[in-house]
C-alpha positions in Angstrom: -16.2 -45.2 -28.5 -15.8 -42.0 -26.2 -14.2 -44.1 -23.6 -11.6 -45.4 -26.0 -10.6 -42.1 -27.3 -9.9 -41.0 -23.7 -8.4 -43.9 -22.8 -5.6 -43.6 -26.1 -5.6 -39.7 -25.4 -4.7 -40.4 -21.6 -1.7 -43.1 -22.9 -0.2 -40.3 -25.5 0.0 -37.9 -22.4 1.7 -39.7 -20.1 4.6 -41.1 -22.8 4.6 -37.4 -23.4 5.2 -36.5 -19.6 7.5 -39.6 -19.2 10.0 -38.7 -22.2 9.7 -34.9 -20.6 11.0 -36.5 -17.5 13.7 -38.7 -18.9 16.7 -36.4 -18.6 19.8 -37.6 -19.4 21.9 -33.9 -19.6 22.1 -31.8 -16.8 21.6 -29.1 -18.7 18.3 -30.2 -19.8 17.1 -30.9 -16.1 18.0 -27.0 -15.2 16.5 -25.5 -18.0 13.2 -27.7 -17.5 13.2 -26.4 -14.1 14.0 -22.7 -15.1 11.0 -22.8 -17.3 8.6 -24.1 -14.9 9.9 -21.4 -12.2 9.9 -18.5 -14.6 6.2 -19.2 -16.0 5.2 -19.4 -12.3 7.2 -16.2 -11.6 5.4 -14.3 -14.6 2.0 -15.5 -13.2 2.6 -13.9 -9.4 4.4 -10.8 -10.8 1.5 -10.3 -13.0 -0.9 -10.1 -9.4 1.8 -7.8 -7.5 1.9 -5.8 -11.0 -1.6 -5.4 -10.7 -1.9 -4.4 -7.1 1.1 -1.9 -7.4 -0.6 -0.2 -10.3 -3.6 0.9 -8.3 -5.9 -2.0 -7.9 -6.8 -2.7 -4.6 -5.9 -6.9 -3.7 -9.5 -7.1 -2.7 -10.4 -6.3 -6.4 -7.6 -8.9 -8.2 -8.3 -11.6 -5.3 -9.2 -14.2 -8.3 -6.0 -13.3 -9.4 -4.3 -14.7 -6.5 -6.6 -17.5 -6.2 -5.1 -18.5 -9.8 -1.5 -18.2 -8.4 -2.1 -20.1 -5.6 -3.4 -22.8 -7.8 -0.7 -22.2 -10.3 2.0 -23.1 -7.3 0.2 -25.7 -6.5 0.2 -27.4 -10.1 3.9 -26.6 -10.7 5.0 -28.2 -7.2 3.3 -31.4 -8.2 5.1 -31.1 -11.6 8.4 -30.7 -9.7 7.9 -33.0 -7.1 6.9 -36.0 -9.6 10.8 -35.5 -11.6 13.1 -38.1 -10.8 16.6 -37.0 -9.3 19.1 -36.1 -11.8 21.4 -39.5 -11.4 21.1 -39.7 -7.7 21.4 -36.1 -7.3 18.1 -34.4 -5.6 19.6 -31.2 -4.6 18.1 -29.0 -7.2 14.7 -30.9 -7.1 14.1 -30.9 -3.5 15.0 -27.3 -3.2 13.0 -26.2 -6.1 10.1 -27.9 -4.1 11.0 -26.5 -0.7 11.3 -23.2 -2.8 7.9 -23.6 -4.1 6.3 -24.6 -0.9 7.6 -21.1 0.3 5.8 -19.3 -2.6 2.5 -21.1 -1.6 2.6 -19.7 2.1 3.3 -16.6 0.9 0.4 -16.3 -1.5 -1.8 -18.3 0.5 -1.3 -17.0 3.9 0.9 -14.1 4.0 -1.2 -12.2 0.8 -4.5 -13.8 2.0 -4.3 -11.8 5.4 -3.1 -8.8 3.7 -6.4 -8.9 1.3 -8.0 -8.8 5.0 -5.9 -6.1 6.6 -6.6 -3.6 3.5 -9.9 -3.7 4.8 -9.2 -1.9 7.8 -5.6 -0.3 7.0 -7.1 3.0 6.9 -8.9 3.1 10.3 -5.7 4.0 12.0 -2.0 4.8 11.4 -0.8 1.8 13.2 -3.3 -0.2 11.1 -2.0 1.2 7.9 1.9 1.0 9.2 1.4 -3.0 9.7 -0.8 -3.5 6.6 2.6 -1.7 4.5 4.7 -3.8 6.3 3.2 -7.1 6.1 3.6 -6.7 2.3 7.3 -5.5 2.4 7.9 -8.8 4.4 5.9 -11.1 1.8 8.0 -9.4 -1.1 11.1 -10.3 1.3 10.2 -13.7 1.6 9.9 -14.1 -2.2 13.1 -12.1 -2.9 15.2 -14.7 -0.4 13.4 -17.6 -1.3 14.5 -17.0 -5.1 18.1 -16.2 -3.9 18.4 -19.4 -2.0 17.2 -21.2 -5.2 19.8 -19.3 -7.4 22.4 -20.4 -5.3 21.3 -24.2 -5.1 21.2 -24.2 -8.8 24.6 -22.9 -9.4 26.1 -25.5 -7.0 24.0 -28.3 -8.9 25.6 -26.6 -12.0 29.1 -26.9 -10.7 29.0 -30.4 -9.7 27.5 -31.4 -12.8 30.1 -29.7 -14.9 27.3 -27.4 -16.5 28.1 -23.7 -17.3 25.7 -21.4 -16.4 25.6 -18.1 -18.4 25.1 -15.4 -15.6 22.5 -13.0 -17.5 20.3 -10.7 -16.0 16.7 -12.4 -15.5 13.8 -9.8 -16.7 11.7 -11.4 -14.2 14.3 -11.0 -11.4 14.7 -7.5 -12.4 11.5 -6.6 -12.3 10.9 -8.0 -9.1 13.5 -6.2 -8.3 12.6 -2.8 -9.1 8.8 -3.6 -7.9 10.5 -4.2 -4.3 12.1 -1.0 -4.5 9.9 1.1 -5.8 7.3 0.0 -3.4 9.5 0.3 -0.6 9.9 4.5 -1.4 6.3 4.7 -2.2 5.4 3.2 1.3 7.8 5.2 3.0 6.9 8.4 1.9 3.1 7.4 1.7 3.4 6.9 5.5 4.3 10.4 6.2 1.5 11.4 4.3 -1.0 9.2 5.7 -0.2 10.1 9.4 -1.3 13.7 8.6 -4.3 12.4 6.2 -5.5 10.5 9.3 -4.7 13.2 12.1 -6.9 15.5 9.6 -9.6 13.3 9.6 -9.8 13.0 13.4 -9.6 17.0 13.4 -12.8 17.1 11.0 -14.6 14.4 13.5 -13.9 16.7 16.4 -15.0 19.9 14.7 -18.4 18.1 13.4 -19.0 17.2 17.3 -18.2 20.6 18.4 -15.6 19.0 21.1 -13.5 22.3 21.5 -11.0 20.2 23.8 -10.8 17.6 21.0 -10.4 20.4 18.4 -7.5 22.0 20.3 -5.7 18.6 20.9 -5.9 17.4 17.2 -4.6 20.6 16.0 -1.5 20.1 18.2 -1.5 16.6 16.9 -1.7 17.8 13.7 1.0 20.5 13.9 3.3 18.1 15.5 3.0 15.2 12.7 3.5 17.9 10.1 7.0 19.0 11.7 7.6 15.0 12.1 7.0 14.7 8.7 8.9 17.6 6.9 11.8 16.3 9.2 11.6 12.7 7.6 11.1 14.2 4.1 13.9 16.1 4.1 16.0 12.8 4.9 14.8 11.1 2.2 16.1 10.3 -1.2 14.0 9.8 -4.3 14.2 6.8 -6.2 16.3 7.0 -9.6 16.9 10.6 -8.6 12.9 11.2 -8.7 11.9 13.0 -6.1 8.2 13.9 -7.2 7.0 11.8 -4.5 8.7 13.2 -1.8 7.5 16.6 -3.4 4.4 16.0 -3.3 4.3 14.8 0.1 5.9 18.2 1.1 2.8 19.9 -0.6 0.2 18.1 1.1 1.9 18.9 4.7 2.2 22.1 3.7 -1.5 22.0 3.3 -1.8 20.8 6.5 0.4 22.9 8.1 -1.9 25.8 7.0 -5.0 24.3 8.1 -3.2 24.0 11.4 -2.3 27.5 11.3 -5.8 28.5 10.5 -6.6 26.8 14.1 -6.9 29.9 15.7 -10.3 31.1 13.7 -11.5 27.4 14.4 -11.6 27.8 18.1 -12.8 31.5 18.2 -15.5 30.6 16.0 -16.6 27.9 18.6 -15.8 30.3 21.7 -17.8 33.1 20.1 -20.6 30.4 19.7 -20.3 29.5 23.0 -20.3 32.9 24.6 -23.3 34.2 22.1 -25.4 31.2 23.1 -24.7 32.1 26.9 -25.5 35.9 26.2 -28.9 35.4 24.1 -29.7 32.7 26.8 -29.2 35.2 29.7 -30.8 38.4 27.2 -33.8 35.9 26.5 -34.2 35.5 30.3 -34.8 39.2 31.3 -38.4 40.7 30.5 -38.0 43.5 27.9 -39.2 45.9 30.3 -35.9 45.1 32.7 -33.1 45.1 29.9 -30.7 47.7 30.6 -29.0 49.3 27.9 -25.8 47.3 28.6 -27.7 44.0 28.2 -28.6 45.4 25.0 -25.2 46.6 24.0 -23.8 43.2 25.2 -26.5 41.4 23.4 -25.7 43.0 20.1 -21.9 42.7 20.5 -22.5 39.1 20.7 -24.1 39.1 17.7 -21.6 41.3 15.6 -19.0 39.0 17.2 -20.7 35.6 15.8 -21.6 37.4 12.5 -17.9 38.1 12.3 -16.7 34.6 13.7 -19.1 32.8 10.9 -18.0 34.9 8.0 -14.2 34.3 9.2 -14.9 30.7 9.6 -17.1 29.8 6.3 -14.5 32.0 4.4 -11.5 30.0 5.9 -13.2 26.6 5.5 -13.9 27.6 1.9 -10.3 28.4 1.3 -9.2 25.1 2.9 -11.8 22.8 1.0 -10.2 24.2 -2.1 -6.4 23.6 -0.8 -7.4 20.2 0.2 -8.7 19.0 -3.0 -5.8 20.6 -5.0 -3.3 18.7 -2.2 -5.1 15.3 -2.4 -5.6 15.6 -6.3 -2.0 16.4 -6.8 -1.0 14.1 -4.6 -3.1 11.2 -6.1 -1.7 12.1 -9.6 1.6 12.3 -8.6 1.8 8.6 -7.2 -0.1 7.4 -10.2 2.5 8.9 -12.8 5.2 7.8 -10.4 4.0 4.0 -10.1 3.1 3.7 -13.9 6.3 5.2 -14.6 8.7 2.8 -12.6 6.7 -0.3 -11.5 7.3 -2.8 -14.5 4.1 -4.1 -16.0 3.9 -7.7 -16.1 1.3 -9.3 -18.2 0.3 -13.0 -17.4 
């Protein structure tokens, strides 16, 4: 009984599918393909929207795989359509378009997920990661535009008048790409200084005076270059909030670099104290002169003064850093929430 029921169901589905593929009107043919494309675009735009709104690619990996599966299903569906009265241009171009989507989401975004894990290790890695996202987006836009052009030629060849309306999903894709590109542009300026400060912190942790000085110089250089880049940028939709937040972050890094003299002075005084103490302790108490005592006491006073100044500056910098990073993160979230369209799918 169960096998018989399944057989009837399969027959019904086959008949419905066959009727759906029996196109006599070119308008119906175009509409069928459009609806399949729109459903697919809605699906993958929901994935891109999730990533844009603060979710890492790794956290929404399941959605990417769902998109890949949907692309495969849609491709088989369109490939199974008959040509329209011998004209297979729209069908074949749509299949080719869907193949591109498959490659982008299976390969390009698959690599992007892996790149995300190492993106923060260096500026070059981050730049490559963001560039990969932009290139993937460009492929989607170019493929979509090519598909639209073929559809217009097909419609013209079969006397179908297409109503030129702004497609909501296409508009969302365009806006999302523009917003992301602006964010990437500003973020790279911010990240270059952010990463350079991390190198400086590592040098301080290792008490490597030469490395500290080199990283301080690099930080000053990157802040100057970053401000020049920010000055040349224009806000998205007349909104310069990201640029302003980036500039505020760079102001902090400049302040940190300006306090570099205090950092190096702390370690220089520390080295001097260590040497003076070693010489002082190496002399028997009976052989210590007043000059030895005065030099030792001065080294102690200098060291204590340097420690106090360093701790005070470090406390102040920690407060400024937290404020700058929080301001940056909050501005980015508000900016993306405001301008990146949310797509459910």
